[in-house]
C-alpha positions as CSV (number, residue, x, y, z in Angstrom):
1,M,28.5,-53.6,-23.3
2,T,25.1,-52.1,-24.2
3,T,24.2,-48.4,-23.6
4,E,21.9,-49.5,-20.8
5,D,24.7,-51.4,-19.1
6,K,27.1,-48.4,-19.5
7,N,24.5,-46.1,-17.9
8,A,24.0,-48.5,-15.0
9,A,27.8,-48.7,-14.5
10,T,28.2,-45.0,-14.6
11,A,25.4,-44.5,-12.2
12,Q,26.9,-47.1,-9.8
13,T,30.3,-45.3,-10.0
14,S,28.9,-41.9,-9.4
15,K,27.1,-43.0,-6.2
16,R,30.2,-42.5,-4.1
17,Y,31.6,-39.9,-1.7
18,R,35.1,-39.2,-0.5
19,L,36.2,-39.1,3.1
20,N,39.8,-38.4,4.0
21,D,40.6,-38.8,0.3
22,T,39.2,-42.3,0.4
23,P,36.3,-43.1,-2.1
24,I,33.4,-44.8,-0.4
25,A,30.4,-46.4,-2.1
26,A,27.1,-45.0,-1.0
27,R,24.5,-47.5,0.2
28,P,21.2,-47.7,-1.8
29,L,18.4,-45.6,-0.4
30,E,14.8,-46.6,0.0
31,P,12.2,-44.4,-1.8
32,A,11.5,-41.4,0.4
33,L,12.0,-37.7,0.7
34,Y,15.2,-37.1,2.7
35,L,15.6,-33.8,4.4
36,V,19.4,-33.4,4.7
37,A,21.0,-30.9,7.1
38,T,24.2,-29.3,5.6
39,P,26.9,-27.2,7.2
40,I,26.0,-23.6,8.1
41,G,29.6,-22.4,7.3
42,N,32.3,-24.9,8.1
43,L,32.1,-27.7,5.6
44,G,33.7,-30.1,8.1
45,D,30.4,-30.1,10.0
46,I,28.7,-32.5,7.5
47,T,27.7,-35.9,8.8
48,I,28.6,-39.2,7.3
49,R,25.0,-40.1,7.0
50,A,24.3,-36.9,5.1
51,L,27.2,-37.7,2.7
52,E,25.8,-41.1,2.0
53,T,22.4,-39.6,1.3
54,L,23.6,-36.9,-1.0
55,A,25.7,-39.4,-3.0
56,G,23.1,-42.1,-3.1
57,A,19.9,-40.2,-3.8
58,D,18.2,-40.7,-7.2
59,V,17.3,-37.0,-7.2
60,L,19.1,-34.2,-5.4
61,A,17.3,-30.9,-4.9
62,C,18.7,-27.7,-3.5
63,E,18.2,-24.0,-3.1
64,D,21.2,-22.9,-5.2
65,T,23.1,-25.4,-7.3
66,R,26.3,-23.3,-7.1
67,V,26.3,-23.3,-3.3
68,T,25.6,-27.0,-3.1
69,R,28.1,-27.8,-5.8
70,V,30.9,-26.5,-3.5
71,L,29.9,-29.0,-0.8
72,L,29.5,-31.9,-3.3
73,D,33.0,-31.2,-4.8
74,R,34.6,-31.1,-1.4
75,Y,33.5,-34.7,-0.8
76,G,33.7,-36.0,-4.3
77,I,30.0,-36.4,-4.9
78,E,29.1,-36.5,-8.6
79,N,25.3,-36.4,-8.1
80,R,23.8,-33.6,-10.1
81,P,21.7,-31.1,-8.1
82,Y,18.5,-29.6,-9.3
83,A,17.2,-26.2,-8.1
84,Y,14.2,-26.0,-5.8
85,H,13.6,-22.6,-4.2
86,E,10.7,-20.3,-3.3
87,Y,10.5,-18.9,-6.9
88,N,10.1,-22.2,-8.6
89,A,8.6,-24.2,-5.8
90,E,5.3,-25.0,-7.5
91,E,6.8,-26.4,-10.8
92,A,10.0,-28.0,-9.3
93,G,8.0,-29.3,-6.3
94,A,5.6,-31.1,-8.7
95,R,8.6,-32.7,-10.5
96,L,10.0,-33.9,-7.2
97,L,6.7,-35.4,-6.1
98,T,6.5,-37.2,-9.5
99,A,9.9,-38.7,-8.8
100,L,8.6,-39.9,-5.4
101,E,5.5,-41.4,-7.1
102,A,7.9,-43.3,-9.4
103,G,9.6,-44.9,-6.4
104,K,12.8,-42.8,-6.4
105,S,14.7,-41.4,-3.5
106,V,14.7,-37.6,-3.3
107,A,17.2,-35.7,-1.2
108,L,16.5,-32.0,-0.3
109,V,19.1,-29.6,1.0
110,S,19.0,-25.8,1.7
111,D,22.0,-23.6,1.2
112,A,22.9,-24.1,4.8
113,G,21.4,-25.8,7.9
114,T,18.3,-27.9,8.1
115,P,15.7,-27.7,5.3
116,L,12.1,-26.6,6.2
117,V,13.3,-24.3,9.0
118,S,12.5,-20.8,7.7
119,D,12.8,-22.4,4.3
120,P,10.6,-23.2,1.2
121,G,11.3,-26.9,1.7
122,Y,8.4,-26.8,4.3
123,R,5.9,-26.9,1.5
124,L,7.5,-29.8,-0.2
125,G,7.7,-31.8,3.0
126,Q,4.0,-31.0,3.7
127,R,2.9,-32.1,0.2
128,A,5.0,-35.3,0.4
129,I,3.3,-36.2,3.7
130,E,-0.1,-35.5,2.3
131,A,0.6,-37.7,-0.7
132,G,1.6,-40.6,1.7
133,H,5.3,-40.6,1.0
134,R,7.9,-41.4,3.6
135,V,9.8,-38.3,4.9
136,V,13.2,-39.0,6.5
137,P,15.1,-36.2,8.4
138,I,18.9,-36.4,8.3
139,P,19.9,-34.2,11.2
140,G,23.0,-32.1,11.4
141,A,24.0,-28.4,11.6
142,S,21.4,-25.9,12.8
143,A,22.1,-22.2,13.2
144,P,19.4,-21.6,15.8
145,L,20.8,-24.4,18.1
146,A,24.4,-23.3,17.5
147,A,23.5,-19.7,18.5
148,L,21.5,-20.9,21.5
149,V,24.2,-23.0,23.0
150,G,26.9,-20.4,22.3
151,S,24.9,-17.5,23.7
152,G,25.1,-18.5,27.3
153,L,21.4,-17.8,27.8
154,P,18.9,-20.3,29.3
155,N,18.2,-23.2,27.0
156,D,15.7,-25.3,29.0
157,A,12.9,-23.7,27.0
158,F,13.3,-21.7,23.8
159,L,11.2,-20.4,20.9
160,F,12.6,-20.1,17.4
161,A,10.6,-17.3,15.8
162,G,12.3,-17.1,12.4
163,F,12.6,-13.6,10.8
164,L,10.9,-10.6,12.4
165,P,8.9,-8.3,10.1
166,T,10.9,-5.7,8.2
167,K,8.5,-2.8,8.9
168,D,9.1,-1.1,12.3
169,K,5.5,-1.1,13.5
170,A,4.9,-4.8,12.5
171,K,8.3,-5.7,14.1
172,R,7.4,-4.0,17.4
173,D,3.9,-5.6,17.4
174,R,5.5,-9.0,17.0
175,L,8.0,-8.3,19.7
176,R,5.2,-7.3,22.1
177,E,3.4,-10.5,21.3
178,L,6.5,-12.5,22.3
179,A,7.5,-10.3,25.3
180,K,5.9,-12.5,28.0
181,V,6.8,-15.9,26.5
182,P,8.7,-17.7,29.3
183,A,11.5,-18.9,27.0
184,T,14.6,-17.7,25.3
185,L,13.7,-16.2,21.9
186,I,15.7,-16.9,18.7
187,F,15.5,-14.9,15.5
188,F,17.2,-14.8,12.2
189,E,18.2,-11.2,11.2
190,S,20.0,-9.5,8.3
191,P,23.2,-7.5,8.9
192,H,21.6,-4.2,7.6
193,R,18.6,-4.5,9.9
194,I,20.2,-5.7,13.1
195,A,20.8,-2.2,14.5
196,D,17.1,-1.2,14.1
197,T,15.9,-4.6,15.5
198,L,18.0,-4.2,18.6
199,V,16.6,-0.7,19.3
200,A,13.0,-2.1,18.8
201,A,13.8,-5.1,21.0
202,A,15.2,-2.9,23.8
203,D,12.1,-0.7,23.7
204,E,9.6,-3.5,23.6
205,L,11.3,-6.1,25.8
206,G,13.3,-4.0,28.1
207,K,16.8,-2.5,27.9
208,D,18.1,-4.8,30.7
209,R,16.9,-8.1,29.1
210,P,20.0,-10.2,28.3
211,A,20.7,-11.0,24.7
212,S,23.4,-12.2,22.3
213,V,24.2,-11.3,18.7
214,C,25.6,-14.4,17.1
215,R,27.3,-13.7,13.8
216,E,29.0,-15.9,11.1
217,L,28.5,-19.1,13.1
218,T,31.1,-21.8,12.5
219,K,33.0,-19.5,10.1
220,T,36.4,-17.9,10.3
221,F,35.0,-14.6,11.8
222,E,32.5,-16.2,14.2
223,E,31.5,-13.7,16.8
224,F,29.2,-13.6,19.9
225,R,28.4,-10.2,21.4
226,R,26.6,-10.6,24.7
227,G,24.9,-8.1,27.0
228,P,21.7,-6.3,27.8
229,L,19.6,-5.3,24.8
230,G,20.1,-1.6,25.6
231,D,23.9,-1.9,25.5
232,L,23.8,-4.0,22.3
233,A,21.6,-1.5,20.7
234,S,24.1,1.2,21.5
235,D,27.0,-0.9,20.3
236,Y,25.4,-1.5,16.9
237,A,24.0,2.0,16.4
238,D,26.8,3.2,14.1
239,K,28.4,-0.2,13.3
240,T,28.8,-1.6,9.8
241,V,27.9,-5.3,10.0
242,K,28.5,-8.2,7.6
243,G,27.6,-11.8,7.6
244,E,24.6,-13.9,8.7
245,I,23.2,-13.2,12.2
246,V,21.1,-15.1,14.8
247,L,19.7,-12.9,17.6
248,V,19.1,-14.7,20.9
249,I,17.2,-13.0,23.6
250,G,16.8,-14.4,27.1
251,P,13.5,-15.0,28.8
252,P,11.7,-12.3,30.8
253,A,12.5,-12.0,34.5
254,P,9.9,-13.6,36.7
255,D,7.3,-11.2,38.1
256,A,8.1,-10.2,41.7
257,A,5.7,-11.5,44.3
258,P,3.3,-8.8,45.4
259,D,3.9,-7.3,48.8
260,A,1.9,-9.0,51.6
261,A,0.5,-5.7,52.9
262,D,-0.7,-4.8,49.3
263,V,-2.4,-8.2,49.1
264,D,-4.2,-7.6,52.4
265,I,-5.4,-4.2,51.1
266,L,-6.7,-5.8,47.9
267,L,-8.5,-8.5,49.7
268,A,-10.1,-6.1,52.1
269,E,-11.3,-3.9,49.2
270,L,-12.7,-6.8,47.2
271,S,-14.5,-8.3,50.2
272,T,-16.5,-5.1,50.6
273,T,-18.4,-5.8,47.4
274,M,-18.0,-9.6,47.0
275,P,-18.5,-12.8,49.0
276,T,-15.3,-14.3,50.5
277,A,-14.9,-17.0,47.9
278,K,-15.4,-14.7,44.9
279,A,-13.1,-12.1,46.4
280,A,-10.4,-14.7,46.8
281,T,-10.9,-15.9,43.2
282,E,-10.7,-12.3,41.8
283,A,-7.6,-11.6,43.9
284,A,-5.9,-14.8,42.5
285,K,-6.5,-13.5,39.0
286,L,-5.0,-10.1,39.8
287,T,-2.0,-11.3,41.8
288,G,-1.2,-14.8,40.4
289,L,-1.2,-16.1,43.9
290,P,-3.0,-19.4,44.8
291,R,-6.7,-18.9,45.5
292,K,-6.7,-21.3,48.4
293,E,-4.0,-19.2,50.2
294,L,-5.9,-16.0,49.5
295,Y,-9.2,-17.4,50.7
296,Q,-7.5,-18.5,54.0
297,R,-5.9,-15.1,54.4
298,L,-9.2,-13.3,53.9
299,L,-10.8,-15.5,56.6
300,E,-8.0,-14.5,58.9
301,L,-8.4,-10.8,58.1
302,K,-12.2,-11.1,58.8
303,G,-11.6,-13.0,62.0
304,A,-9.2,-10.3,63.2
305,A,-11.6,-7.4,62.3
């Protein structure tokens, strides 16, 4: 057997993964950049499609080879991971794009969860698309979604806002920008900043706004602490916190409808300086009520005068 034949045989043998102690051959992958979601804590949350991709890829890139090696060893994957992270993104990214140009399959994983979500993989995915390469998402575990569904807060509309700024003023400015967004807000936060963030959120969004601090998701010490922001800020004021955290904050309460008597007063005041149609338009801007209804009400008020 020639050296080339031996290398081919070795490569074929290594493209396997293990499931329930049974070795399984990985299917060949088409040339593309595969964005592979990995477990956020519990290694049992990996998908079979992700295992096939990690085992079968010609090139496997990851944030930290030591972290990814734990996952690969658990499932008997011999593929050698290469480091791609924010500190070597330019150089390593160029090598990965070269591999794509050569018709190879490239799999990208982050330390946990889905690549590109608050992750340097975003730049690689963007560059691959610009270069005309196929980009294939391999879905799976996601910390923001796990926190959302476990928080008990509304999930019909939500906004994942990544990490808040670390400086207090910038953090509060960002929270004020998001205060009126009619959706549940999701943030990543570090354990040593969560207390200050809860205080800022309670001040800027309201102490009664419902929230949930979701810690160590899918891990042994998984914890959900739910309650108004003011109460959570008090709970964490002198608390030593460890582990990864997702902060979920419920949407703002809908504005109460203005009192009918107050609306009549506003319409009367506006009509003293404006034509009826313009007064109704201005009142609609100020109250959020339908202009057509306000116009009709103003006509009634003038008819009764």
